[in-house]
C-alpha positions as a printed Julia matrix, in Angstrom:
254×3 Matrix{Float64}:
  75.45   -92.76  11.43
  76.6    -89.59  10.8
  80.05   -87.88  11.13
  82.11   -84.87  10.27
  86.27   -85.22   9.56
  87.04   -81.35  10.99
  90.6    -81.67  10.16
  91.25   -83.31   6.44
  94.11   -81.64   3.93
  92.7    -84.39   1.08
  93.43   -81.65  -1.54
  97.21   -82.4   -1.0
  99.32   -84.34  -3.82
  98.95   -87.93  -1.82
  95.49   -88.06  -2.66
  96.46   -87.24  -7.05
  95.76   -90.79  -7.9
  92.57   -91.43  -5.99
  91.04   -88.93  -4.98
  87.5    -89.68  -5.63
  87.54   -93.23  -4.54
  89.02   -91.63  -1.44
  86.07   -89.44  -1.19
  83.54   -91.99  -2.14
  84.99   -94.43   0.89
  84.52   -91.96   3.67
  80.91   -91.03   2.59
  80.29   -94.46   2.57
  81.92   -95.02   6.34
  79.42   -91.88   7.2
  81.99   -88.55   7.04
  79.29   -86.95   5.42
  81.61   -83.53   5.73
  85.13   -82.78   5.27
  86.82   -79.83   6.8
  89.77   -78.33   4.58
  92.1    -76.43   6.61
  94.94   -74.46   4.21
  98.44   -74.32   4.84
  99.88   -71.23   2.59
  99.52   -69.38  -0.84
 101.25   -72.66  -2.66
  98.37   -75.13  -1.88
  95.28   -72.61  -2.07
  95.04   -73.23  -5.61
  93.95   -76.85  -4.73
  92.07   -76.42  -1.91
  89.25   -74.38  -3.99
  89.62   -77.2   -6.6
  88.91   -79.47  -4.55
  85.99   -77.83  -2.42
  82.55   -77.98  -2.39
  79.42   -76.86  -0.9
  78.36   -79.8    0.48
  81.15   -82.27   1.5
  84.21   -80.83   1.4
  84.56   -77.46   3.28
  87.68   -75.17   3.13
  88.96   -73.05   5.8
  91.67   -70.46   4.81
  94.81   -69.55   7.31
  98.51   -69.62   7.22
 100.12   -72.64   8.69
 102.65   -72.05  11.39
 105.25   -73.73   9.7
 104.74   -71.68   6.6
 105.37   -68.54   8.31
 108.78   -67.2    6.6
 110.27   -63.78   6.03
 107.8    -63.27   3.13
 104.69   -64.05   5.79
 103.74   -60.3    5.77
 102.53   -61.02   2.18
 101.02   -64.45   2.77
  98.93   -62.93   5.85
  97.26   -60.23   3.02
  96.08   -62.86   0.76
  94.88   -64.73   4.05
  92.87   -61.43   4.74
  91.62   -60.9    1.26
  90.53   -64.39   0.75
  88.62   -64.54   4.15
  87.09   -61.12   3.13
  85.29   -63.49  -0.19
  83.32   -65.38   2.47
  84.02   -68.4    0.86
  85.71   -69.87   3.98
  84.21   -71.56   7.14
  87.01   -70.89   9.76
  90.26   -69.32   9.92
  93.05   -72.18   9.82
  94.77   -73.7   10.11
  96.68   -71.33  12.71
  99.19   -71.03  15.26
 102.83   -71.7   16.77
 104.99   -74.67  16.02
 108.48   -74.78  17.44
 109.48   -78.4   17.32
 111.31   -78.09  13.8
 112.14   -74.21  13.88
 112.74   -71.74  16.84
 114.31   -68.94  14.82
 110.8    -67.08  13.59
 109.09   -67.57  16.94
 108.21   -63.93  16.87
 106.99   -64.05  13.4
 104.85   -67.28  14.3
 103.2    -65.31  17.22
 102.57   -62.03  15.36
 100.93   -64.01  12.53
  98.99   -66.29  14.82
  97.73   -63.22  16.64
  96.82   -60.93  13.06
  95.06   -64.05  12.42
  92.9    -64.52  15.36
  92.34   -61.42  14.86
  90.47   -61.73  11.36
  88.43   -64.71  13.17
  86.92   -61.85  15.54
  86.52   -59.94  12.61
  84.2    -62.07  10.57
  82.72   -64.0   13.15
  84.97   -67.58  12.3
  86.21   -70.26  14.22
  90.21   -70.93  14.4
  91.66   -74.07  14.14
  94.73   -74.04  16.3
  98.4    -76.19  15.45
 100.67   -76.21  18.39
 103.41   -78.34  18.76
 105.94   -77.37  21.57
 104.59   -74.49  21.75
 101.59   -74.68  24.36
 102.43   -71.77  26.82
 102.79   -69.59  23.98
  99.59   -70.41  22.62
  98.03   -69.57  25.35
  99.84   -66.51  26.02
  98.22   -65.44  22.6
  95.11   -66.25  23.93
  95.21   -65.16  27.15
  95.94   -61.55  24.98
  93.24   -62.02  22.38
  90.35   -64.21  23.49
  87.13   -62.72  23.67
  83.3    -63.91  23.95
  83.54   -63.99  20.33
  86.42   -65.92  19.49
  85.5    -69.58  19.53
  87.59   -72.64  17.88
  89.76   -75.98  17.8
  92.55   -77.13  19.09
  93.44   -79.58  15.95
  94.99   -82.66  16.45
  95.39   -82.1   20.65
  97.83   -84.5   21.94
  98.6    -82.11  25.57
  98.19   -83.46  28.97
  95.53   -83.13  31.68
  96.59   -79.58  32.44
  97.09   -78.22  29.22
  93.27   -79.84  28.29
  91.82   -78.23  31.19
  93.96   -74.91  30.05
  92.65   -75.21  26.57
  88.68   -75.88  27.84
  88.93   -72.97  29.83
  88.53   -70.66  26.89
  84.39   -70.33  26.59
  83.91   -71.92  23.05
  86.72   -73.93  22.07
  87.02   -77.75  21.23
  89.85   -80.58  21.98
  90.29   -82.17  18.11
  91.33   -85.77  18.46
  92.57   -87.76  15.76
  94.51   -91.1   15.41
  97.07   -90.49  18.04
  94.09   -91.33  20.93
  94.22   -94.87  19.06
  98.44   -95.07  19.98
  98.74   -97.5   22.53
 101.4    -95.49  24.7
 100.28   -91.73  23.81
  98.26   -91.82  27.41
  95.68   -89.92  25.34
  93.08   -91.64  26.56
  93.83   -91.3   30.26
  93.54   -87.13  29.16
  90.66   -87.91  26.9
  88.07   -89.94  29.55
  87.69   -87.08  32.08
  86.27   -84.95  29.31
  82.5    -84.33  28.42
  81.92   -85.06  24.8
  80.36   -82.05  24.19
  83.98   -80.27  23.96
  85.53   -82.58  21.36
  86.05   -83.15  17.88
  86.47   -85.77  15.47
  88.93   -85.31  12.48
  91.85   -87.14  10.67
  94.35   -84.46   9.68
  94.54   -86.94   6.48
  97.42   -87.83   4.58
  99.14   -87.96   8.23
  98.99   -89.71  11.63
  96.87   -92.55  10.73
  94.68   -94.36  13.38
  95.7    -97.88  14.53
  95.48  -100.75  12.36
  96.39   -98.07   9.53
  99.71   -96.62  11.84
 102.89   -95.29   9.33
 100.22   -95.33   5.99
  98.43   -92.97   4.59
  95.56   -91.58   6.21
  92.29   -90.71   5.0
  88.52   -89.38   6.03
  87.13   -92.75   6.16
  89.47   -93.97   9.22
  87.58   -91.43  11.31
  85.33   -94.4   12.52
  88.26   -95.91  13.9
  89.08   -92.75  16.26
  85.0    -92.66  16.9
  85.38   -96.29  18.0
  88.56   -95.58  20.29
  86.22   -92.77  21.74
  83.0    -94.81  22.28
  85.86   -97.28  24.05
  87.03   -95.03  26.36
  83.84   -93.37  27.01
  81.9    -96.79  27.27
  79.3    -96.1   25.2
  77.98   -96.89  21.95
  79.98   -95.37  19.0
  76.46   -94.11  17.9
  76.81   -91.87  20.4
  79.76   -90.53  20.14
  78.93   -89.68  16.44
  76.32   -87.93  17.41
  77.46   -85.71  19.94
  80.82   -84.64  17.75
  78.45   -83.92  15.25
  76.59   -81.69  16.57
  79.56   -80.36  18.21
  80.98   -79.87  14.52
  77.83   -78.67  13.72
  77.76   -76.12  16.47
  81.08   -74.62  16.11
  82.06   -74.27  12.14
  78.07   -73.23  11.92
  77.44   -75.9    9.18
């Protein structure tokens, strides 16, 4: 059984003490590739230091929560790095209005400009959205064309939002640990979505699935998310792994 963790931050300091063991456990559990989304300039060195051409594949982007007054400088770095050709995607990017709405306009601007970079270099986007589905959809309505493709990372929206997200050709929903939470309601949303529009992710070290909820997440826990999706769709975990791995390979051209 082969799985791909399409969104994991194993390059962060939470894994400094046991990074090699974390990666070994992931590979042992069947997670053959881990895709690493950047956060901002402060994480770039770590990202590249912990990437390789085989299992740990980097993305480049400016996280919406890192959009500050200096975001123009950050975007210049993103553009220069993407031009280097070292990255498999533009991410993670998006809009997050949960913590702070004072830089909403700057977040929207940064999101659109990174979408344009993705289109220019024919790369997929990994979209982060929190309390901002309407704003993200507005931006995509404006910028989406046949060339743009990507994933709504850590999707936790409702059925209408899922339908809208999947109305964009070339887009997938990324499912993480929240799928395993009893009261999330995400199982009811996912039940009606065909597997060929879904990806699996951990978002480690965050949002660990049941039975590890509240603890540090890691890529080896992806099997618990895959099993939950298998239960929802009433099929084998092997079939879920086969389809979602193909989806990841297709989207990121691995």
